[in-house]
C-alpha positions as CSV (number, residue, x, y, z in Angstrom):
1,M,84.4,43.1,115.7
2,S,82.7,41.6,112.7
3,R,84.2,41.7,109.3
4,Q,81.4,44.1,108.2
5,G,82.3,46.4,111.1
6,K,85.9,46.4,110.3
7,I,85.1,47.3,106.7
8,S,82.9,50.2,107.9
9,V,85.7,51.4,110.2
10,A,88.2,51.2,107.4
11,I,85.9,53.1,105.1
12,G,85.4,55.8,107.8
13,I,89.1,56.2,108.3
14,A,89.7,56.4,104.5
15,L,87.0,59.1,104.2
16,V,88.6,61.0,107.1
17,I,91.9,60.9,105.3
18,L,90.7,61.4,101.8
19,F,88.2,64.3,102.5
20,P,90.9,66.9,103.4
21,V,92.9,65.8,100.4
22,F,89.8,66.1,98.2
23,R,88.9,69.5,99.7
24,H,92.5,70.8,99.2
25,Y,92.5,69.9,95.5
26,Q,88.9,71.2,95.1
27,L,89.9,74.6,96.4
28,R,93.1,74.6,94.2
29,F,91.1,73.7,91.2
30,A,88.5,76.4,91.8
31,L,91.2,79.0,92.2
32,A,93.1,77.8,89.0
33,S,89.8,77.8,87.1
34,Y,89.0,81.4,88.1
35,I,92.5,82.5,87.2
36,A,92.2,80.8,83.8
37,E,88.9,82.6,83.3
38,L,90.5,85.9,84.0
39,K,93.3,85.2,81.6
40,A,90.8,84.2,78.9
41,K,89.2,87.6,79.3
42,G,92.6,89.2,78.6
43,E,93.3,90.3,82.2
44,P,97.1,90.5,83.0
45,M,97.7,87.8,85.6
46,D,101.5,87.7,85.2
47,L,103.8,90.2,86.8
48,A,105.5,90.9,83.5
49,Q,102.2,92.0,82.0
50,A,101.4,94.3,84.8
51,I,104.8,96.0,85.3
52,P,104.8,99.4,83.6
53,P,107.1,99.7,80.6
54,P,110.5,101.3,81.4
55,V,110.8,105.0,81.0
56,P,113.2,106.2,78.3
57,P,116.3,107.7,80.0
58,E,115.8,111.0,78.2
59,Q,112.3,111.3,79.7
60,N,113.0,110.1,83.2
61,G,113.2,113.0,85.7
62,V,114.4,111.0,88.6
63,P,118.2,111.4,88.0
64,F,117.7,115.2,88.0
65,I,115.8,115.4,91.3
66,I,117.0,112.4,93.3
67,S,119.8,114.3,95.1
68,S,117.3,117.2,95.9
69,I,114.6,115.0,97.3
70,T,117.1,112.9,99.2
71,N,118.7,115.9,100.9
72,L,115.7,118.0,101.6
73,D,116.1,119.8,104.9
74,H,113.2,119.7,107.3
75,M,112.4,123.4,107.2
76,S,110.9,124.6,110.5
77,I,108.1,126.6,109.0
78,L,107.0,123.8,106.6
79,M,107.1,121.3,109.4
80,T,105.1,123.4,111.9
81,N,103.4,126.3,110.2
82,P,103.3,126.1,106.4
83,P,101.5,128.8,104.4
84,E,98.1,127.3,103.5
85,A,96.6,127.8,100.1
86,M,92.8,128.3,99.7
87,R,92.2,128.0,103.5
88,M,88.4,127.6,103.8
89,V,86.8,129.9,106.3
90,A,83.3,129.0,105.4
91,P,81.8,126.2,103.2
92,D,82.1,128.4,100.0
93,R,84.6,131.0,101.0
94,A,88.4,130.8,101.1
95,M,91.1,133.0,102.5
96,I,93.6,134.3,99.9
97,G,96.8,133.1,101.6
98,W,99.4,135.2,99.9
99,Q,97.5,138.4,100.7
100,Q,97.7,137.9,104.4
101,P,100.2,140.0,106.4
102,D,101.7,136.9,108.1
103,I,101.7,133.1,108.1
104,R,99.3,132.0,110.8
105,S,98.0,128.7,112.2
106,S,97.2,127.1,115.5
107,D,100.9,126.3,115.9
108,G,102.0,129.9,115.8
109,T,102.7,132.9,113.6
110,N,105.6,133.4,111.3
111,T,106.6,136.3,109.0
112,W,107.1,136.1,105.2
113,K,110.7,137.1,105.8
114,H,111.2,134.0,107.9
115,L,109.9,131.9,105.1
116,A,112.0,133.8,102.5
117,R,115.2,132.8,104.5
118,E,114.3,129.2,104.5
119,L,113.4,129.2,100.8
120,A,116.7,130.9,99.9
121,A,118.5,128.1,101.7
122,E,116.7,125.6,99.5
123,K,117.1,127.5,96.2
124,S,119.4,124.9,94.5
125,K,116.8,122.2,95.2
126,L,114.0,124.4,93.9
127,D,115.9,125.0,90.8
128,S,116.6,121.3,90.2
129,F,112.9,120.5,90.3
130,Q,112.4,122.8,87.3
131,S,114.1,120.2,85.1
132,L,110.9,118.1,85.4
133,S,109.2,120.2,82.7
134,N,111.6,118.6,80.2
135,H,111.6,115.2,81.8
136,P,107.9,114.5,82.4
137,L,108.1,110.9,83.8
138,L,109.4,109.5,87.1
139,D,110.8,106.0,87.1
140,F,112.2,105.0,90.5
141,N,113.0,101.5,89.2
142,L,110.8,99.7,91.8
143,D,111.3,96.0,92.3
144,Y,107.7,94.8,91.9
145,K,108.9,91.2,92.5
146,Q,108.8,92.1,96.2
147,G,105.0,91.9,96.1
148,L,102.5,94.0,98.1
149,F,105.1,95.2,100.6
150,L,107.8,96.6,98.3
151,P,109.5,99.6,99.9
152,L,108.5,103.1,98.6
153,P,111.2,105.3,100.2
154,H,110.7,108.1,97.6
155,L,107.1,109.0,98.5
156,M,107.7,110.9,101.7
157,P,110.5,113.0,100.1
158,L,108.2,113.8,97.1
159,R,105.6,115.0,99.5
160,Q,108.2,117.2,101.2
161,A,109.1,118.5,97.7
162,E,105.5,119.4,97.1
163,N,105.3,121.3,100.4
164,L,108.5,123.2,99.5
165,L,107.2,124.1,96.0
166,S,103.7,125.2,97.2
167,A,105.3,127.4,99.9
168,S,107.5,128.9,97.2
169,A,104.5,129.6,95.0
170,L,102.6,131.4,97.8
171,Y,105.7,133.4,98.7
172,N,106.2,134.4,95.1
173,L,102.6,135.5,94.9
174,H,103.1,137.5,98.1
175,Q,106.1,139.2,96.5
176,G,104.1,140.0,93.4
177,D,105.9,137.5,91.2
178,V,103.0,135.5,89.7
179,H,105.0,134.2,86.8
180,D,107.4,132.3,89.2
181,A,104.4,131.1,91.2
182,C,103.0,129.6,88.0
183,R,106.4,128.0,87.4
184,D,106.3,126.4,90.9
185,L,102.8,125.1,90.3
186,R,103.7,123.6,87.0
187,T,106.5,121.8,88.7
188,I,104.1,120.4,91.3
189,L,101.8,119.2,88.5
190,A,104.9,117.6,86.8
191,L,105.3,115.5,90.0
192,V,101.7,114.4,89.7
193,K,102.1,113.5,86.1
194,G,105.4,111.8,86.6
195,L,103.9,109.4,89.2
196,S,101.0,108.4,86.9
197,G,102.8,105.3,85.8
198,E,103.5,103.9,89.2
199,P,100.6,101.4,89.8
200,I,100.9,101.2,93.6
201,Q,98.0,102.4,95.8
202,Y,100.2,104.5,98.1
203,S,101.7,106.2,95.1
204,Q,98.3,107.0,93.6
205,G,97.2,108.2,97.0
206,L,100.1,110.6,97.0
207,R,99.2,111.8,93.5
208,V,95.7,112.6,94.7
209,A,96.9,114.4,97.8
210,I,99.4,116.5,95.7
211,T,96.6,117.2,93.2
212,H,94.4,118.6,95.8
213,V,97.2,120.9,97.0
214,S,97.8,121.9,93.4
215,A,94.1,122.9,93.0
216,A,94.4,125.1,96.0
217,V,97.6,126.8,94.7
218,T,95.8,127.3,91.3
219,W,93.0,129.0,93.1
220,E,95.5,131.3,94.8
221,I,97.0,132.2,91.4
222,L,93.6,132.9,89.9
223,Q,93.1,135.6,92.6
224,D,96.2,137.5,91.4
225,P,95.0,140.4,89.1
226,D,98.4,140.4,87.3
227,V,98.4,136.8,86.1
228,S,98.9,136.6,82.4
229,E,96.8,134.7,79.9
230,S,99.8,132.9,78.5
231,D,100.7,131.5,82.0
232,L,97.1,130.5,82.5
233,E,97.1,128.7,79.2
234,K,100.2,126.7,80.1
235,L,98.6,125.8,83.5
236,Q,95.4,124.7,81.8
237,Q,97.4,122.4,79.4
238,D,99.2,120.9,82.4
239,W,95.9,120.2,84.2
240,Q,94.4,118.7,81.0
241,S,97.3,116.3,80.6
242,L,96.5,114.5,83.9
243,D,94.5,111.3,84.3
244,F,93.4,109.4,87.4
245,I,90.9,106.8,86.2
246,K,93.4,104.9,84.0
247,A,95.9,105.1,86.7
248,A,93.4,103.6,89.2
249,E,92.7,100.7,86.8
250,R,96.4,100.0,86.4
251,T,96.8,100.0,90.1
252,Y,94.0,97.6,90.7
253,L,95.4,95.3,88.0
254,M,98.9,95.4,89.6
255,T,97.4,94.8,93.1
256,Q,95.6,91.8,91.8
257,V,98.8,90.3,90.4
258,L,100.8,91.1,93.5
259,T,98.1,89.5,95.7
260,V,98.5,86.2,93.8
261,R,102.3,86.4,94.1
262,S,102.2,87.2,97.8
263,L,99.8,84.4,98.7
264,E,101.8,81.9,96.6
265,H,104.9,83.1,98.4
266,Y,103.3,82.7,101.9
267,R,102.0,79.3,101.0
268,Q,105.6,78.2,100.3
269,N,106.9,80.2,103.3
270,P,104.1,80.2,105.9
271,D,106.4,81.0,108.8
272,E,107.0,84.5,107.4
273,Q,103.3,85.3,107.7
274,W,102.7,83.7,111.1
275,Q,105.8,84.6,113.0
276,Y,104.1,87.6,114.7
277,V,101.6,85.3,116.4
278,M,103.7,84.8,119.4
279,S,101.1,84.6,122.2
280,R,99.5,81.4,121.1
281,G,100.7,77.9,122.0
282,R,102.8,75.9,119.6
283,I,100.0,73.5,118.8
284,D,97.6,76.3,117.9
285,K,100.1,78.0,115.6
286,I,100.9,74.8,113.8
287,L,97.2,73.9,113.4
288,F,96.1,77.3,112.1
289,K,99.2,77.7,109.9
290,N,98.5,74.5,108.1
291,L,94.8,75.1,107.9
292,W,95.5,78.4,106.2
293,R,98.2,76.9,104.0
294,W,96.3,73.9,102.7
295,F,92.7,75.2,102.7
296,W,91.9,78.8,103.6
297,S,94.6,80.5,101.5
298,Y,93.0,79.3,98.3
299,A,89.6,80.6,99.3
300,D,91.2,83.9,100.4
301,E,93.1,84.2,97.1
302,K,90.0,83.6,94.9
303,R,87.9,86.0,97.0
304,A,90.7,88.7,96.7
305,L,90.8,88.2,92.9
306,Q,87.0,88.5,92.7
307,I,87.1,91.7,94.8
308,Y,89.7,93.3,92.6
309,Q,88.0,92.2,89.4
310,V,84.8,94.0,90.6
311,L,86.9,97.1,91.2
312,I,88.6,96.8,87.8
313,E,85.3,96.5,86.0
314,A,83.8,99.4,88.1
315,T,86.8,101.5,87.0
316,R,86.0,100.7,83.4
317,T,82.4,101.5,84.0
318,A,83.4,104.9,85.4
319,E,85.6,105.6,82.4
320,M,82.7,104.9,80.0
321,S,79.9,106.6,82.0
322,R,82.2,109.3,83.6
323,S,80.0,108.9,86.7
324,Y,80.7,108.1,90.3
325,Q,77.1,107.0,90.7
326,S,77.5,104.4,88.0
327,A,80.7,103.1,89.4
328,K,79.3,103.0,93.0
329,W,76.2,101.1,91.8
330,A,78.3,98.6,89.9
331,T,80.6,98.0,92.8
332,T,77.8,97.7,95.4
333,T,75.8,95.3,93.2
334,N,78.7,93.0,92.4
335,F,79.9,93.0,96.0
336,A,76.5,91.9,97.0
337,R,76.6,89.0,94.5
338,L,79.8,87.9,96.2
339,G,78.2,88.1,99.6
340,L,80.2,91.2,100.6
341,E,77.6,93.5,102.0
342,K,78.4,96.8,103.6
343,P,79.7,96.4,107.2
344,N,76.6,98.1,108.7
345,T,74.2,95.8,106.9
346,G,75.8,92.5,107.9
347,E,79.2,90.9,107.4
348,K,79.2,88.0,105.1
349,G,82.8,88.0,104.0
350,I,85.5,85.5,105.0
351,R,86.8,86.5,108.4
352,I,88.0,84.3,111.3
353,D,88.9,85.7,114.7
354,V,90.3,83.5,117.4
355,D,90.9,85.6,120.5
356,E,93.7,88.1,119.6
357,F,94.6,86.0,116.6
358,E,93.7,87.4,113.2
359,M,95.0,86.7,109.7
360,L,94.7,88.1,106.2
361,W,91.1,87.1,105.7
362,I,89.3,89.0,103.0
363,Y,86.1,90.4,104.5
364,S,83.5,93.1,104.0
365,E,85.3,96.1,105.4
366,D,88.4,95.3,103.3
367,A,86.3,95.0,100.1
368,H,84.5,98.3,100.6
369,D,87.7,100.1,101.7
370,S,89.3,99.1,98.5
371,F,86.8,101.2,96.6
372,D,88.4,104.3,98.1
373,L,91.1,104.4,95.4
374,L,88.4,104.6,92.7
375,R,86.3,107.1,94.7
376,D,89.3,109.3,95.2
377,A,90.2,109.1,91.5
378,L,86.7,110.2,90.5
379,A,86.6,113.0,93.0
380,T,90.0,114.2,91.8
381,E,88.9,114.0,88.2
382,T,86.0,116.3,89.2
383,A,88.4,118.6,91.0
384,R,90.6,118.6,87.9
385,N,87.7,119.6,85.6
386,A,86.6,122.3,88.0
387,V,90.1,123.8,88.0
388,I,90.3,123.6,84.2
389,T,87.0,125.4,84.0
390,A,88.0,128.1,86.5
391,I,91.2,128.8,84.5
392,A,89.2,129.0,81.3
393,I,86.7,131.4,82.9
394,K,89.6,133.6,84.0
395,R,91.2,133.5,80.6
396,Y,87.8,134.5,79.0
397,E,87.4,137.3,81.6
398,L,90.9,138.7,80.8
399,Q,90.1,138.8,77.1
400,H,86.5,140.1,77.3
401,Q,86.5,142.0,80.6
402,H,83.4,140.1,81.7
403,L,82.4,136.6,82.7
404,P,80.9,134.2,80.2
405,G,77.2,133.7,80.4
406,T,77.4,129.9,80.0
407,L,80.2,127.4,79.8
408,E,79.4,126.9,76.2
409,E,80.7,130.4,75.5
410,L,84.2,129.1,76.4
411,M,84.2,126.8,73.4
412,P,86.2,126.3,71.2
413,V,88.8,128.9,72.2
414,F,89.2,128.2,75.8
415,L,87.7,124.7,76.1
416,K,87.1,122.0,73.5
417,T,84.1,120.7,75.4
418,V,82.2,121.5,78.5
419,P,83.9,119.8,81.4
420,I,82.1,116.8,83.0
421,D,81.1,116.5,86.6
422,W,82.4,113.0,87.3
423,M,80.0,112.7,90.2
424,D,76.9,112.3,88.0
425,G,78.2,112.3,84.4
426,K,76.6,115.6,83.5
427,A,78.3,119.0,82.9
428,L,79.7,121.0,85.7
429,R,77.1,123.6,87.0
430,Y,77.9,127.2,86.4
431,H,76.0,130.5,87.0
432,P,77.5,134.0,86.7
433,K,76.3,136.4,89.5
434,A,75.3,140.1,89.3
435,D,78.1,141.0,91.7
436,G,80.8,139.9,89.2
437,T,81.5,136.5,90.8
438,F,80.3,133.1,89.7
439,L,79.0,129.8,91.1
440,L,80.8,126.8,89.8
441,Y,80.1,123.4,91.4
442,S,79.8,119.6,91.3
443,V,76.8,117.8,92.7
444,G,79.1,115.9,95.1
445,E,79.0,112.2,96.1
446,N,75.2,112.2,96.8
447,G,74.7,112.7,93.0
448,R,72.0,115.3,93.6
449,D,72.0,118.9,92.4
450,D,71.3,120.9,95.6
451,G,71.7,124.3,93.7
452,G,75.3,124.9,94.7
453,N,74.7,124.4,98.4
454,P,78.0,123.6,100.1
455,S,76.5,122.8,103.5
456,P,77.4,119.4,105.0
457,N,74.7,116.7,105.0
458,Q,75.9,115.6,108.4
459,D,78.1,116.9,111.2
460,W,81.1,118.7,109.7
461,A,83.3,118.1,112.7
462,S,86.5,118.2,110.7
463,G,86.0,121.7,109.5
464,F,85.6,123.3,106.1
465,Y,87.3,122.0,103.0
466,W,86.5,122.2,99.4
467,L,86.3,118.4,98.5
468,N,84.5,117.4,101.7
469,P,82.6,114.2,100.7
470,Y,79.8,115.1,103.2
471,A,79.1,118.4,101.4
472,L,75.8,118.5,99.5
473,D,77.6,120.2,96.6
474,L,81.3,120.7,95.9
475,V,81.4,124.5,95.3
476,W,84.5,126.2,93.9
477,P,85.1,128.8,96.5
478,Q,85.1,132.6,96.2
479,P,87.4,134.9,98.2
480,A,86.4,135.5,101.8
481,T,85.8,139.0,102.9
482,P,88.0,140.6,105.6
483,E,85.1,140.3,108.0
484,K,84.8,136.5,107.4
485,I,88.5,136.1,107.8
486,Q,88.5,138.1,111.1
487,K,85.5,135.9,112.3
488,Y,87.4,132.8,111.3
489,Y,90.5,133.7,113.4
490,A,88.3,134.7,116.3
491,D,86.5,131.4,116.2
492,Q,89.8,129.5,116.0
493,A,91.2,131.4,119.0
494,R,88.1,130.6,121.0
495,K,88.3,126.9,120.1
496,H,91.9,126.7,121.2
497,A,91.2,128.6,124.4
498,N,88.4,126.1,125.2
499,Q,90.7,123.2,124.4
500,A,93.4,124.6,126.7
501,R,91.0,124.9,129.6
502,K,90.0,121.2,129.3
503,P,91.7,119.0,132.0
504,K,94.3,116.8,130.5
505,R,93.8,113.1,130.7
506,R,96.4,111.2,132.7
């Protein structure tokens, strides 16, 4: 080989060796530059900045309820056939649960006396939850240093506590004790408020779920003719003290920080991430592990940070505009700029599949699924405002013996301002009816006022429920007539009979 040929070979070998090194540092530099850019904007990129401040001991309700939530018994009725609040029997009609002669579902029928025995056995735990009214925050001392997969053993017991309290509220209503039902509901709302400072997506998801139950229990209380104006005023204040948008922003900020920590940890300890890939050969595992560690992980991390930054900024947009439509537009537009189109319009995110092998690549479905936290927060803010408005209408009616003609008539005694529909940023829609009822609704996720039409805009296979995202409008339900309730039970019995006749798959 000539001298020139040897030089060419040497240059080629050097390039082969140097290019991966250059690419590695190029990706690292791009990531470091983006993190520096976020820090310059004031975004908290260090764990110490994202961790919520410690709760003062005198405000922390955890010590007062920890024994109760740890030792909650699995009550048979609550596990199989709990009393359901605001059970929808039509798109805009709900059954008053506490007025029913029994507790009935597809899993069976129980008596109120049966529920009374189970509640009596849990009386000490129910009493301990009442301490939350004087200790409004919950700090379970989570170890955020564990990253995205830190254990959350308290969430399931808190959900069980909510089930117990909502069942107690309906039982008290059935017994004619609306004051104690309001006390149970205020305790449930204290759980929602107490978890507001826990910036973990699962925790915020639980808050949303409990809030939706709280709205249903509030609806049940509003159907009681003996509810007092003073109890309603306290409930309204509790609802007004809740917030979901700021909590969503804090959660996205924490997730962004924990993502950085987790990927840094896995780069240092790649075997922890790859140990489940057992079916591939040793060479494949070593190859892909090191490709991810030295190259792909940096692109993954930058893309993850970009995704969460889009969501953080969309949350701030939502807070300013108070509009789901604005937040959705901002998210969709900025995702498109990142090349993250919706899954049904083309997948342009980073995703690598090799047979059954799949790693933590950030791709289109992940990005759009991450918007669910903000969407749920905005829908829950809409539900919160609807509940506040319904309480204010009831308070007005108790004082004046008739419904207000407009929501403006509720100001300033019952409302400071007209509540906003967070779906479009305008006021909630309200119309009194000649029959003494009223129409109160949100325009729903389509952002279009359909005149209070609760019908689904596509197949409603999952049944009726108030906050169905496929409904044209989200209508605050009115009580169902006995005829509608009877028809509902007949339809349910027919469906179950048809299901029972279907041959079982082997």
